[in-house]
Structures are given as C-alpha cells and as structure tokens.
ZAMARGU-4260 file (C-alpha; in steps of 0.2 Angstrom, whole numbers, plus 5000, padded with zeros to 4 digits):
<rodrens>
0) 5192/6030/6876 | 5185/6037/6860 | 5173/6047/6854 | 5171/6041/6836 | 5158/6049/6821
5) 5155/6041/6808 | 5144/6046/6793 | 5140/6040/6776 | 5131/6042/6760 | 5128/6032/6743
10) 5138/6044/6730 | 5135/6037/6712 | 5144/6018/6714 | 5151/6019/6731 | 5148/6021/6746
15) 5158/6038/6754 | 5159/6036/6772 | 5168/6052/6785 | 5175/6046/6802 | 5184/6056/6815
20) 5188/6055/6834 | 5199/6037/6835 | 5216/6045/6825 | 5228/6058/6827 | 5218/6066/6841
25) 5230/6081/6846 | 5228/6088/6827 | 5216/6100/6825 | 5207/6092/6814 | 5206/6073/6807
30) 5194/6064/6796 | 5197/6049/6785 | 5187/6049/6771 | 5182/6033/6764 | 5176/6029/6743
35) 5173/6012/6740 | 5190/6004/6747 | 5200/6020/6742 | 5204/6030/6761 | 5215/6045/6763
40) 5219/6053/6780 | 5217/6072/6781 | 5226/6082/6797 | 5224/6100/6800 | 5233/6110/6814
45) 5235/6129/6813 | 5244/6141/6824 | 5235/6153/6836 | 5245/6167/6834 | 5253/6175/6818
50) 5271/6178/6817 | 5278/6194/6817 | 5282/6203/6802 | 5269/6191/6792 | 5261/6198/6777
55) 5254/6185/6766 | 5245/6169/6771 | 5257/6153/6776 | 5246/6140/6772 | 5254/6121/6766
60) 5245/6107/6759 | 5253/6091/6758 | 5248/6075/6749 | 5257/6058/6751 | 5257/6043/6744
65) 5259/6026/6753 | 5264/6014/6744 | 5257/6000/6757 | 5239/6007/6752 | 5239/5997/6736
70) 5250/5983/6742 | 5268/5988/6734 | 5285/5991/6741 | 5292/6007/6733 | 5306/6006/6721
75) 5323/6012/6722 | 5339/6008/6732 | 5331/6013/6750 | 5314/6003/6745 | 5305/6018/6755
80) 5293/6036/6748 | 5307/6050/6747 | 5303/6066/6737 | 5287/6068/6732 | 5281/6062/6714
85) 5274/6071/6701 | 5256/6067/6707 | 5258/6069/6724 | 5265/6086/6719 | 5252/6090/6708
90) 5237/6084/6720 | 5243/6097/6734 | 5242/6109/6722 | 5223/6104/6717 | 5218/6102/6735
95) 5228/6121/6739 | 5218/6129/6727 | 5200/6129/6730 | 5204/6130/6749 | 5215/6145/6750
100) 5202/6159/6746 | 5190/6153/6758 | 5199/6156/6775 | 5193/6173/6783 | 5202/6187/6774
105) 5215/6194/6784 | 5219/6177/6792 | 5239/6175/6791 | 5241/6159/6803 | 5251/6145/6799
110) 5240/6131/6791 | 5247/6113/6788 | 5236/6101/6780 | 5242/6082/6776 | 5230/6071/6769
115) 5239/6053/6767 | 5232/6039/6756 | 5232/6024/6769 | 5222/6011/6755 | 5218/6012/6738
120) 5208/5999/6730 | 5215/6003/6712 | 5198/6010/6706 | 5194/6026/6717 | 5207/6040/6714
125) 5212/6044/6730 | 5213/6062/6725 | 5197/6067/6724 | 5195/6057/6741 | 5211/6067/6749
130) 5199/6084/6744 | 5186/6080/6753 | 5195/6070/6767 | 5205/6089/6768 | 5187/6101/6768
135) 5180/6090/6781 | 5196/6090/6792 | 5197/6110/6790 | 5177/6110/6795 | 5179/6100/6809
140) 5196/6112/6815 | 5188/6127/6822 | 5199/6136/6810 | 5192/6151/6802 | 5187/6140/6786
145) 5172/6146/6776 | 5169/6131/6770 | 5168/6117/6767 | 5169/6112/6749 | 5167/6095/6740
150) 5175/6088/6724 | 5171/6077/6711 | 5177/6068/6695 | 5169/6069/6677 | 5172/6057/6663
155) 5162/6060/6646 | 5157/6042/6636 | 5144/6043/6622 | 5138/6060/6626 | 5134/6055/6646
160) 5144/6062/6660 | 5150/6051/6671 | 5153/6053/6690 | 5167/6048/6698 | 5176/6036/6684
165) 5186/6020/6687 | 5206/6025/6688 | 5207/6012/6671 | 5192/6021/6662 | 5206/6040/6666
170) 5221/6030/6663 | 5230/6036/6647 | 5215/6044/6639 | 5224/6046/6624 | 5222/6027/6621
175) 5202/6028/6625 | 5192/6036/6611 | 5178/6032/6621 | 5181/6043/6634 | 5183/6063/6630
180) 5186/6071/6646 | 5196/6070/6664 | 5187/6083/6674 | 5190/6087/6692 | 5178/6099/6701
185) 5180/6109/6716 | 5166/6121/6723 | 5156/6127/6740 | 5136/6125/6740 | 5133/6140/6730
190) 5147/6141/6717 | 5162/6132/6708 | 5179/6136/6716 | 5192/6127/6705 | 5190/6116/6690
195) 5206/6106/6681 | 5205/6095/6665 | 5211/6085/6653 | 5199/6087/6636 | 5197/6080/6619
200) 5192/6093/6609 | 5175/6096/6617 | 5164/6110/6614 | 5163/6125/6626 | 5144/6120/6629
205) 5149/6102/6633 | 5165/6109/6644 | 5150/6118/6653 | 5138/6105/6655 | 5152/6094/6665
210) 5157/6108/6678 | 5139/6111/6680 | 5135/6091/6682 | 5151/6089/6694 | 5144/6106/6705
215) 5127/6095/6708 | 5134/6080/6712 | 5144/6087/6727 | 5129/6095/6735 | 5126/6077/6745
220) 5144/6078/6750 | 5143/6095/6756 | 5130/6092/6766 | 5137/6076/6772 | 5151/6085/6780
225) 5140/6098/6787 | 5132/6082/6798 | 5148/6077/6802 | 5154/6094/6808 | 5138/6097/6819
230) 5142/6081/6828 | 5162/6083/6829 | 5167/6100/6826 | 5178/6110/6836 | 5173/6128/6845
235) 5177/6141/6831 | 5194/6151/6833 | 5189/6167/6838 | 5198/6179/6825 | 5192/6196/6818
240) 5199/6203/6802 | 5211/6217/6806 | 5204/6235/6803 | 5215/6243/6794 | 5201/6257/6787
245) 5212/6272/6795 | 5228/6267/6788 | 5221/6266/6771 | 5214/6280/6770 | 5230/6289/6775
250) 5237/6278/6760 | 5225/6283/6750 | 5227/6300/6752 | 5246/6300/6751 | 5246/6292/6736
255) 5232/6286/6726 | 5236/6299/6712 | 5255/6294/6711 | 5248/6278/6709 | 5236/6280/6695
260) 5247/6287/6685 | 5261/6273/6689 | 5246/6261/6682 | 5244/6272/6667 | 5260/6266/6661
265) 5258/6251/6647 | 5276/6245/6649 | 5279/6233/6663 | 5295/6236/6667 | 5294/6255/6668
270) 5276/6253/6677 | 5283/6241/6691 | 5297/6255/6694 | 5284/6269/6696 | 5273/6258/6706
275) 5289/6255/6716 | 5294/6273/6717 | 5275/6278/6722 | 5275/6263/6736 | 5292/6274/6742
280) 5282/6291/6741 | 5269/6285/6753 | 5279/6277/6766 | 5289/6294/6765 | 5274/6304/6771
285) 5270/6291/6787 | 5274/6291/6805 | 5286/6278/6812 | 5272/6269/6819 | 5262/6267/6804
290) 5274/6261/6794 | 5279/6248/6809 | 5260/6245/6806 | 5258/6225/6801 | 5242/6230/6789
295) 5254/6240/6779 | 5257/6231/6764 | 5237/6225/6764 | 5234/6243/6764 | 5248/6245/6750
300) 5240/6232/6740 | 5221/6236/6742 | 5227/6254/6735 | 5234/6245/6718 | 5219/6233/6717
305) 5206/6247/6719 | 5212/6257/6706 | 5216/6243/6693 | 5200/6236/6697 | 5190/6250/6696
310) 5197/6257/6680 | 5194/6241/6671 | 5176/6238/6677 | 5170/6256/6676 | 5179/6264/6660
315) 5182/6248/6651 | 5203/6251/6653 | 5214/6241/6656 | 5233/6242/6662 | 5241/6242/6645
320) 5228/6249/6636 | 5220/6237/6628 | 5201/6231/6627 | 5194/6218/6637 | 5194/6204/6624
325) 5211/6210/6616 | 5226/6200/6614 | 5243/6207/6615 | 5254/6205/6599 | 5258/6189/6594
330) 5275/6184/6584 | 5278/6165/6580 | 5294/6160/6574 | 5300/6140/6571 | 5317/6132/6567
335) 5325/6145/6576 | 5339/6130/6584 | 5351/6122/6571 | 5355/6107/6579 | 5337/6101/6589
340) 5324/6092/6581 | 5312/6104/6582 | 5311/6125/6590 | 5298/6138/6591 | 5300/6155/6598
345) 5283/6160/6604 | 5278/6179/6609 | 5265/6186/6616 | 5266/6204/6621 | 5279/6203/6635
350) 5278/6183/6636 | 5289/6172/6627 | 5295/6153/6627 | 5307/6145/6619 | 5300/6129/6619
355) 5311/6114/6611 | 5307/6096/6607 | 5317/6079/6606 | 5313/6064/6596 | 5319/6048/6606
360) 5317/6031/6606 | 5308/6016/6616 | 5324/6016/6626 | 5317/6035/6632 | 5302/6032/6636
365) 5297/6039/6655 | 5295/6024/6668 | 5281/6030/6681 | 5280/6019/6696 | 5263/6023/6703
370) 5252/6016/6716 | 5240/6007/6701 | 5257/5999/6693 | 5271/6002/6684 | 5268/6011/6664
375) 5277/6021/6652 | 5274/6037/6643 | 5279/6043/6628 | 5277/6061/6629 | 5284/6073/6641
380) 5284/6091/6644 | 5294/6100/6655 | 5293/6118/6661 | 5308/6130/6668 | 5303/6148/6673
385) 5320/6154/6676 | 5323/6171/6688 | 5328/6182/6675 | 5311/6179/6664 | 5303/6192/6676
390) 5318/6202/6678 | 5323/6197/6696 | 5339/6189/6702 | 5335/6171/6713 | 5341/6154/6718
395) 5339/6142/6704 | 5337/6123/6709 | 5325/6108/6702 | 5307/6113/6697 | 5295/6118/6712
400) 5276/6115/6713 | 5272/6129/6703 | 5284/6121/6688 | 5277/6104/6690 | 5260/6110/6688
405) 5262/6123/6674 | 5269/6108/6666 | 5257/6098/6667 | 5245/6110/6661 | 5251/6111/6645
410) 5255/6090/6644 | 5237/6089/6647 | 5232/6104/6632 | 5244/6095/6619 | 5240/6075/6623
415) 5224/6078/6613 | 5233/6080/6597 | 5248/6067/6598 | 5247/6054/6585 | 5245/6035/6590
420) 5260/6026/6597 | 5258/6015/6584 | 5257/6029/6569 | 5271/6036/6577 | 5284/6027/6586
425) 5293/6040/6595 | 5295/6048/6613 | 5292/6065/6612 | 5301/6076/6626 | 5294/6096/6625
430) 5304/6108/6635 | 5297/6127/6637 | 5312/6140/6644 | 5302/6155/6649 | 5311/6170/6643
435) 5299/6183/6647 | 5286/6183/6659 | 5269/6195/6661 | 5255/6185/6659 | 5251/6167/6656
440) 5267/6157/6652 | 5260/6141/6652 | 5248/6145/6639 | 5262/6151/6629 | 5271/6136/6633
445) 5255/6127/6623 | 5256/6138/6609 | 5275/6136/6609 | 5274/6116/6610 | 5262/6115/6598
450) 5273/6123/6584 | 5291/6115/6591 | 5282/6099/6588 | 5276/6103/6571 | 5294/6109/6568
455) 5300/6093/6572 | 5288/6083/6561 | 5276/6078/6573 | 5262/6074/6565 | 5247/6083/6578
460) 5230/6083/6573 | 5229/6100/6574 | 5238/6116/6579 | 5233/6118/6598 | 5232/6135/6606
465) 5229/6143/6626 | 5223/6158/6631 | 5223/6167/6652 | 5206/6174/6656 | 5204/6185/6669
470) 5189/6192/6681 | 5186/6208/6691 | 5171/6206/6701 | 5164/6219/6711 | 5155/6220/6728
475) 5137/6227/6718 | 5139/6211/6706 | 5148/6223/6693 | 5160/6211/6684 | 5172/6211/6669
480) 5181/6198/6659 | 5197/6201/6653 | 5207/6191/6637 | 5224/6188/6638 | 5227/6194/6656
485) 5245/6203/6662 | 5254/6197/6678 | 5246/6214/6690 | 5230/6208/6683 | 5230/6190/6688
490) 5237/6196/6703 | 5225/6209/6709 | 5208/6201/6699 | 5198/6188/6706 | 5200/6175/6691
495) 5214/6164/6683 | 5206/6156/6669 | 5213/6146/6655 | 5207/6138/6641 | 5218/6127/6626
500) 5211/6120/6613 | 5211/6116/6593 | 5201/6124/6581 | 5186/6110/6584 | 5185/6110/6603
505) 5193/6111/6619 | 5209/6101/6627 | 5211/6109/6643 | 5202/6118/6657 | 5211/6126/6672
510) 5201/6137/6685 | 5205/6145/6700 | 5194/6157/6711 | 5199/6170/6725 | 5182/6175/6728
515) 5169/6162/6734 | 5165/6155/6718 | 5157/6162/6701 | 5142/6159/6692 | 5137/6149/6678
520) 5134/6162/6668 | 5149/6172/6670 | 5158/6155/6666 | 5149/6153/6652 | 5153/6170/6646
525) 5172/6168/6649 | 5173/6149/6639 | 5164/6161/6624 | 5177/6175/6624 | 5192/6163/6629
530) 5186/6154/6611 | 5188/6171/6601 | 5205/6173/6610 | 5210/6157/6605 | 5204/6157/6586
535) 5215/6173/6585 | 5231/6165/6593 | 5228/6150/6581 | 5227/6161/6568 | 5243/6171/6571
540) 5253/6153/6573 | 5247/6147/6555 | 5259/6161/6550 | 5271/6151/6556 | 5267/6135/6550
545) 5272/6136/6533 | 5290/6129/6535 | 5287/6118/6547 | 5283/6098/6547 | 5302/6093/6538
550) 5307/6079/6549 | 5323/6083/6558 | 5340/6076/6549 | 5346/6073/6566 | 5332/6064/6575
555) 5333/6044/6573 | 5322/6036/6560 | 5311/6022/6566 | 5302/6011/6558 | 5289/5997/6566
560) 5285/5980/6559 | 5273/5968/6568 | 5276/5949/6568 | 5266/5934/6575 | 5266/5932/6594
565) 5273/5915/6592 | 5287/5921/6581 | 5294/5934/6597 | 5303/5919/6605 | 5313/5915/6587
570) 5317/5935/6584 | 5323/5936/6602 | 5332/5918/6604 | 5339/5910/6619 | 5343/5922/6631
575) 5345/5937/6617 | 5357/5929/6606 | 5348/5931/6591 | 5341/5951/6595 | 5358/5954/6600
580) 5366/5949/6584 | 5352/5958/6572 | 5358/5972/6583 | 5377/5969/6581 | 5377/5966/6562
585) 5363/5980/6558 | 5370/5994/6568 | 5351/5997/6573 | 5342/5998/6588 | 5329/5985/6591
590) 5314/5987/6604 | 5299/5970/6603 | 5285/5970/6615 | 5274/5958/6621 | 5263/5961/6607
595) 5274/5959/6593 | 5278/5976/6589 | 5296/5981/6584 | 5302/5995/6584 | 5318/5998/6575
600) 5330/6016/6576 | 5343/6023/6568 | 5348/6040/6561 | 5357/6027/6545 | 5342/6021/6533
605) 5352/6007/6528 | 5356/6001/6547 | 5336/6000/6548 | 5334/5991/6532 | 5347/5978/6537
610) 5339/5974/6553 | 5320/5974/6544 | 5328/5962/6533 | 5335/5952/6547 | 5322/5949/6557
615) 5309/5946/6543 | 5321/5931/6537 | 5316/5923/6553 | 5296/5926/6554 | 5293/5926/6536
620) 5288/5911/6529 | 5293/5906/6510 | 5281/5906/6495 | 5280/5891/6485 | 5286/5895/6465
625) 5295/5907/6473 | 5314/5909/6468 | 5329/5913/6481 | 5347/5917/6481 | 5353/5904/6494
630) 5370/5896/6499 | 5375/5880/6498 | 5379/5872/6517 | 5383/5856/6515 | 5385/5841/6500
635) 5380/5824/6500 | 5380/5810/6490 | 5361/5811/6486 | 5359/5832/6483 | 5363/5848/6491
640) 5358/5857/6507 | 5355/5876/6502 | 5354/5889/6516 | 5339/5902/6505 | 5328/5910/6519
645) 5334/5917/6532 | 5342/5902/6543 | 5331/5890/6535 | 5337/5876/6523 | 5332/5864/6511
650) 5338/5850/6501 | 5340/5854/6480 | 5339/5832/6476 | 5354/5827/6465 | 5339/5826/6451
655) 5337/5843/6452 | 5353/5851/6452 | 5355/5851/6432 | 5344/5845/6417 | 5358/5828/6415
660) 5363/5815/6425 | 5378/5819/6437 | 5391/5806/6444 | 5389/5818/6460 | 5382/5834/6466
665) 5400/5838/6469 | 5404/5837/6452 | 5394/5855/6449 | 5393/5862/6467 | 5404/5865/6483
670) 5399/5872/6501 | 5399/5893/6501 | 5393/5892/6484 | 5379/5906/6479 | 5365/5899/6470
675) 5349/5902/6463 | 5334/5889/6467 | 5314/5888/6466 | 5304/5881/6481 | 5294/5866/6474
680) 5284/5864/6488 | 5286/5855/6505 | 5285/5833/6509 | 5276/5825/6520 | 5287/5828/6534
685) 5287/5847/6532 | 5303/5845/6524 | 5309/5856/6511 | 5311/5854/6490 | 5320/5864/6481
690) 5326/5866/6462 | 5341/5874/6452 | 5338/5866/6435 | 5324/5878/6430 | 5333/5894/6437
695) 5347/5902/6425 | 5360/5903/6438 | 5368/5919/6431 | 5353/5931/6431 | 5340/5922/6444
700) 5328/5921/6431 | 5317/5907/6429 | 5320/5896/6411 | 5304/5896/6402 | 5301/5881/6388
705) 5305/5894/6375 | 5322/5898/6382 | 5326/5877/6384 | 5322/5877/6367 | 5335/5889/6362
</rodrens>
C-alpha cells in the first residue's frame, strides 16, 4: 500500500532521517524530517497553470507548531492553536527567504509550502529541521526548484564553533556569557543563500568563519536529500521560461533614454514620478497586443534593472550620486518627546525612524508560551511601517510578517548591549515608528533604538548602529558592493546584507540573496565595507548622546534587594497577607521571585524606602548591643514586652528598666509608650533580652560611665 523511502545520516550529535511515501500522499511532495526526536512534516503543492495576469511569484510558506508535539495543551480560552506566534512567523520567513530565489526564472505558478512540527524533544530546534524538510519536499515535488538547500544552526563558545547547539544553549543568550552566537545559515551545494543571527560582539573574521563552518556542515544534508530524490522524486514539471526578448527590445528602444534620465534624478519622489512617466511613455508606443502581453511588467523591470546595474558596475555611480561605500547624511536627535521615558529621531537620507522607549516593572514583562515552556522576557521591540512612510495610501491593520521580522532583527541587534536584569531591573519596550523609508528602516530602528534607550537612562554597554549593504553581481563575474542601499538598489539588486554592531563587533547579521548564492570572498568584502559604514554611523550618533542618559522623571523607580530564600515565606505571609500589607502601607509595587530577589517600584522614592524598611525589618536579624526604638506592647509583673524590630518583641526585665528598684513596671511604663532599648542578647531558649537603663530615653544615646557620674 505504501511506497516508503527512508534515508538517514549521522549529523553532529544526532541522527537525521528523511522519509516519504507514507503520509500525505496526495501532496506533490511530502517529507518528514527527524533530528533526534524532533520531527517536522513538510508538504508542498503547486498549481499547474499560472493565473491570468499574474506578474509576481505567489509562494506561500507556513510553519506551524502543534502543542501536542511537546506534550502540552495550548493556553487561552479555546485551548487550540490560533493565530501564528512570533516564532512561527519568523520561522516561516526563515524558510521562505532561501527557497524563493531558487525557483526557475519566470515561474509564477502558485506554490504552497506547509511545515508542521509533529514532535519536539526540547533539545533540537524544529526551525532547522523544518527548512531541511521543506527543501527535500520541494526537491521531490517536481516543481522547477533549483535546489536542494540545507540549513544548520551554529553556536560559538570558547573560540569553537558548535553545530546545532541545543535549545537550552540558545535560550536567553543574553544571560549566558559563554555562548556568543546563535546563527542560522541556509545554502546550496555551491554557495550561501541566507544568514540570520544574534551575536555578542563577534569580529568580522569570527562571523565569516561561522558562516563558512555552517556551509561546510550542510553538505552531507544536501547529499542526503539528493539520495532521497534519486529514489522518490516525481517527474519534473515541464516549464520553460517565457521568451520576451522581442518585447524587451521594443521596450528598450522606446524608453531607454527616458528611463536613464529618470534614474539620474536623486530625489526619491521626483525619481519615482519620472520612472512612472517613462513607463507610461513606453506603453503609449506599444500595440494593443503588446500591452496585453503578460510579460510586459517583466520587460519593464528588466529595463530598469539593466540601467541601474550597468551604471553602478561600469561607472561606479549610484542613483543618488553617492560613491559605492558612501553613507547618506545622518541627523540624530534625542529627547524630542516631553512625556515619554526616552525618545529619538534618527534620519539617514530619506529613511527616518521615530523610536520611543518605555520603562516598566516586572508586571510588564512579556509572557511567552512556547513549545519549550513558558518564560518571561523583559525586552520588547516593536516595529511599525505605515503606508505614509513611502508616500502611499493603504489599509492599516495589525503587524504583518515583514513588520514582525524587521522588529526581531532590530531586537537581536540590541540584545547584546542590554544591562543584566539584576543591574537594571526594568522591563524595556522600544517602539520604532518608521516615518520615512527609502532604504533599510530596520537598521534605522537599531540606531534609533540605541539612542532612545540611552535617552531613557538605560545603561547600555555601548551604542549600536546598523547598515544595509547591497550587491550587483553581473553574469561575467563583475560585481559592486553598495553601502547603505536605497529601496531601488534593494529591489533591483542581488543582495540585502544587514550588519549591526558596536565599535567592538557584530551583534546581528542578516543576509538574503536573490541569485544562486555568493562566495566567501564577496561576503568578506561586504563585511569589511559594512564595518567602515557602521563606525561612521556610530560617530554621527555620538553627536546626539551628549544630552542623553538622564533618567526620566516620568519613569518608575525600581530598587532591588536580595533576601535569604528561607525568608520568602515570611515576607509573603499566609495567603499573601504580609506582602499585601506592605503594598497598601507603602504605596509601592513589590515583586518577589523564587531566588529571593525583590523588586520595589514606585515613582515616589519615599514609598520605595517605606517598603524597603518594612521588608528589611522582617528578614533582617537584630544586632546584639545595638540600640533600637520600640513600643511597649504589654506590661507584666516582671517587666515589659517591647516591639523593637519589625514584628519582633523582647522582654525588658523589671531590673533593666531603670537604675533603681521599682515596685512595678507600670510605675514608669504603659502600653503604646515609645522607648529606647538595647539588645543584650538571647537566652538559652532564644528569647530576646532587652534593657532600658543604660539608654538615654530622650536622645536614644547610650549612657556611658562618665554620664552616670555626672
């Protein structure tokens, strides 16, 4: 009944298995990939015909994590998987980026790739497994896919690269100083196609070494997919790229001069209008048959691309007149919004981000429910890209895949310089509002985020800047690397290579390739050119930092204190009675964790001090021979009980009240009276012994022998 094919290799510490032929047999391609005990099923289907008028490649990638894979029940009211989580969205993008350029040029049939996590061993991250499964399923499907690709994760510890580190090793990398890298690389047999990373100030050589290491390690996986395909692949779908060479020549002859003139305009809006006018002028010369040709948009784009690319590579000139390695003018401003905790406006050419920082308490931390478990995050970065930023109209809705992806890239870039939660016990939320865009707005979010947090008084280890690099790679091997690319250079170029970091090293690297990969030589040159650009941007940012750093008067103040873990129960009290009383009396918010770390938050310093004193009185131990101010709580025949330290009472024996014989303690003491007492010590049963007679009851000072004689 089943025509099963299964292939396995030893890959690093685990066995990697690919199997097909048993499940989802009606899909064009189905592969279940298993690494350790993490299994992901990838299903591929594609349309056999292109939709009429389709002028783009409609590839859709979905990645779904099923909670049953880790033996969990989903949270929430409905108890089922609903909208994609951030992890699912980011992984779908991760898979999409390296496979999209590998479909045959001109192929515009609809393609659907669905990856479903079936089992998760909480050791091997399913994102890498999903990409391998998707590549294998595409290779088997018969679709015109010029793969396969493979994928690997790389860690970096003690100067050594680690293949596919565990989920625990990569979790909360900021709190693990030994691990300095979380890098995902995808590539073909010949070249790297995609890079995504979170790094902790790695040098350019260390980062390039990690990418090359990953490319070496994926070679056995590519061979495994090819081995599987030899036994299980379907017949290739017959597809021939449309020949529109005649139409292109007509378009070129009709409008090349006008298009060149349009691309010579440096202002974006004027250039966009001129390009649109050139296209309309070209269309006005075409016949009705040519206008209805489905390849017209491709011919127009090819004309644009040839003009832009030819001028860059052959003449070294860019659209806006800059040199290849030149960064656009930068203006950095901080403290521009009066009521926010921190704000910055970062402008680089025609790209601008208004970035705002808000500081919160432990109650504001983000709760993340993942397959690996539930945890909290005290740093959030949200990126918004409204239509007006590019001069367009459009529907405004919730964040899409692009916004989530760009926000996560900026989040990764800034992670490395954040203070430890124990040193800065605040929840940090950064929001980047892109107000103008012509180039990398994610890198503007990195620069603005760094400035905004510094303006809010967050003690970052150093400032972070980011720059987007581009590549024009011609068929004859000539190429040009561009620093700080424009939107058109990204759209018509071959690479989007984003590097963020400090003066000391790289904190994030993201690369997407539109051609069949780039060589280590090109990547090395791009990294070196990106470093020069990053250092220039940091120098410009430093001009705005002179006034930054003062803690906002509108932000909550948080003090932390550490108590012994055996005292936690006393601070909380039965049913939370004690801690509720502390909050009500002091007016401060109090949060305590299982390690005995207490955070006290309030805009009012007196409230924080009041809560601190109340907690301290519960957990601290009184010191022998120290004088305390207390209150008489009970008078008895043999003395008086005094509450002198928090909730702690002690006995002042009648002989220790005054330096004279008393008939009864009530002769001089009454309940509620405030007195000064000295702690003499503890008796054999641990009872507290107090004394009053050697303490001046007016001043609280100890009476010395000299004073007694006076």
